[in-house]
C-alpha positions in Angstrom: -128.6 42.2 91.4 -131.5 40.0 92.6 -130.2 36.4 92.5 -133.4 34.7 93.6 -136.8 35.3 95.1 -138.4 33.1 97.7 -142.0 33.7 98.9 -145.6 32.9 98.5 -146.9 32.0 95.0 -149.7 34.5 94.7 -150.4 34.0 90.9 -149.3 31.5 88.3 -149.6 32.0 84.6 -147.9 30.3 81.6 -145.8 33.5 81.0 -145.4 35.0 84.5 -145.8 34.5 88.2 -146.4 36.8 91.1 -144.4 36.1 94.2 -145.6 37.7 97.4 -142.6 38.5 99.7 -143.6 40.3 102.9 -146.7 41.9 101.3 -144.9 43.0 98.1 -145.8 41.2 94.9 -142.9 40.7 92.5 -144.0 39.9 88.9 -141.5 37.6 87.3 -141.5 36.5 83.6 -141.1 32.8 83.1 -140.7 30.2 80.3 -143.0 27.2 79.8 -140.2 25.1 81.1 -140.3 26.8 84.5 -144.1 26.9 84.4 -144.3 23.2 84.0 -141.9 22.6 86.9 -143.8 24.9 89.4 -146.3 23.1 91.5 -149.1 24.9 93.2 -147.3 24.9 96.5 -147.6 27.9 98.7 -143.9 28.7 98.9 -141.8 29.0 95.8 -138.2 29.9 95.0 -137.0 31.1 91.6 -133.6 32.0 90.5 -133.8 35.4 88.9 -132.2 37.8 86.4 -133.1 41.5 86.5 -133.1 43.2 83.1 -132.8 47.0 83.3 -133.8 49.3 80.5 -134.4 53.0 80.6 -138.2 52.5 80.6 -138.5 49.2 82.5 -137.0 46.9 85.1 -138.1 43.3 84.3 -137.5 40.2 86.4 -137.0 36.8 84.7 -137.3 33.7 86.7 -136.0 30.1 86.4 -136.8 27.0 88.4 -133.5 25.3 87.4 -129.9 26.6 87.3 -129.3 25.1 83.9 -132.2 27.1 82.3 -130.9 30.3 83.8 -127.4 29.6 82.5 -128.8 29.0 79.0 -130.8 32.2 79.2 -127.7 34.2 80.2 -125.8 32.6 77.3 -128.5 33.5 74.8 -128.8 37.1 75.9 -125.1 37.6 75.5 -125.5 37.1 71.8 -126.0 40.1 69.6 -129.6 40.2 68.3 -131.1 38.0 71.1 -132.9 40.0 73.8 -134.4 38.6 77.0 -137.9 38.1 75.5 -136.5 36.2 72.5 -134.4 34.1 74.9 -137.5 33.3 76.9 -139.4 32.4 73.7 -136.6 30.0 72.7 -136.7 28.4 76.2 -140.5 28.1 76.0 -140.3 26.4 72.6 -137.4 24.1 73.3 -136.4 22.4 76.6 -132.9 23.1 77.9 -131.9 19.6 76.7 -133.4 20.1 73.2 -131.7 23.5 72.8 -128.4 22.1 74.1 -128.6 19.2 71.6 -129.5 21.5 68.7 -126.5 23.7 69.4 -124.1 20.8 69.8 -125.4 19.1 66.6 -125.5 22.4 64.7 -129.3 22.0 64.0 -130.0 25.6 63.0 -133.4 24.6 61.5 -134.8 23.5 64.9 -133.8 26.8 66.5 -135.3 28.7 63.5 -138.6 27.1 64.3 -138.9 29.5 67.2 -141.0 32.6 66.3 -138.8 35.6 65.6 -135.5 33.7 65.2 -134.1 33.9 61.7 -131.4 31.9 60.0 -128.6 34.3 60.8 -129.6 34.5 64.5 -129.8 30.7 64.7 -126.4 30.3 63.2 -125.0 32.9 65.6 -126.4 31.1 68.6 -124.7 27.8 67.4 -121.4 29.5 66.6 -121.1 31.4 69.9 -122.5 28.8 72.3 -121.2 25.5 71.0 -117.9 25.6 72.8 -119.4 27.0 76.0 -122.0 24.2 76.1 -119.4 21.5 75.5 -117.5 22.8 78.6 -120.6 22.9 80.8 -122.8 20.0 82.0 -126.4 21.2 82.2 -128.0 18.2 83.9 -131.3 16.7 83.1 -134.5 18.6 82.4 -137.6 18.1 84.6 -139.9 15.1 84.4 -142.8 14.7 82.0 -145.6 17.3 82.3 -148.9 15.9 83.5 -152.0 16.7 81.5 -154.2 19.4 83.0 -157.6 18.4 84.4 -159.2 21.7 83.3 -161.7 21.7 80.5 -160.6 22.1 76.9 -162.1 25.6 76.6 -160.2 26.9 79.6 -157.0 25.5 78.2 -157.7 27.1 74.8 -158.3 30.5 76.5 -155.2 30.3 78.6 -153.1 29.2 75.6 -154.4 32.1 73.6 -153.6 34.6 76.3 -150.1 33.2 76.6 -149.5 33.5 72.8 -150.8 37.0 72.8 -148.5 37.9 75.7 -145.6 36.4 73.7 -146.3 38.7 70.8 -148.6 36.7 68.4 -151.4 38.4 66.6 -154.8 37.1 67.7 -155.9 35.6 64.4 -152.5 33.7 64.0 -152.6 32.5 67.6 -156.2 31.3 67.3 -155.4 29.5 64.0 -152.3 27.8 65.5 -154.2 26.6 68.5 -157.0 25.2 66.4 -154.5 23.4 64.1 -152.7 21.8 67.1 -156.0 20.7 68.7 -157.2 19.2 65.4 -154.1 17.0 65.3 -153.9 16.1 69.0 -157.5 16.1 70.2 -158.6 17.5 73.6 -156.2 15.4 75.7 -153.3 17.9 75.7 -151.8 19.8 78.6 -151.7 23.6 78.5 -147.9 23.6 78.3 -147.9 21.2 75.3 -150.6 23.2 73.5 -148.7 26.4 73.9 -145.4 24.8 72.9 -146.9 23.2 69.8 -148.6 26.4 68.8 -145.3 28.3 69.1 -143.7 25.9 66.6 -146.7 25.9 64.2 -145.9 27.8 61.0 
């Protein structure tokens, strides 16, 4: 099992990064939480989980230990695969998810695309006691707004939503709705996060 990767940050995207280690580029899927915590420094270290299927070996990366723990808890639940777990951790911060589980707020978890009522209830039922026992620590600081132009943010947000499984018309509509409410002064992470929750 690959526990972590440490190397040069060769590429950074809201849904994945490429880490160059001795000339080999490792593509690692990440959540918006991790994306917002990664600075554009040359060297990066991510905790990783390797998901093995017959047709693919996929690496998932996490900046913080608590996010990785939550991810592993989520994928232990029947009906929650790695991509759904990543979507949940992109839509809700670790602290928000933890609070939702402890307060049995199934509706908040159901706001995530692809998570139905039964799955939300199962997440709460199976994880409530585990989370009570564990202390997950605080989630990272506030995300600074991006300095890039609004059009670039829209394009990058659209690309991220398409990667996460949204149909283009739905993704474009969600982004437009969010921007109408917030105006142009919104960070890329916040735009994607709000678009994920938009019905």
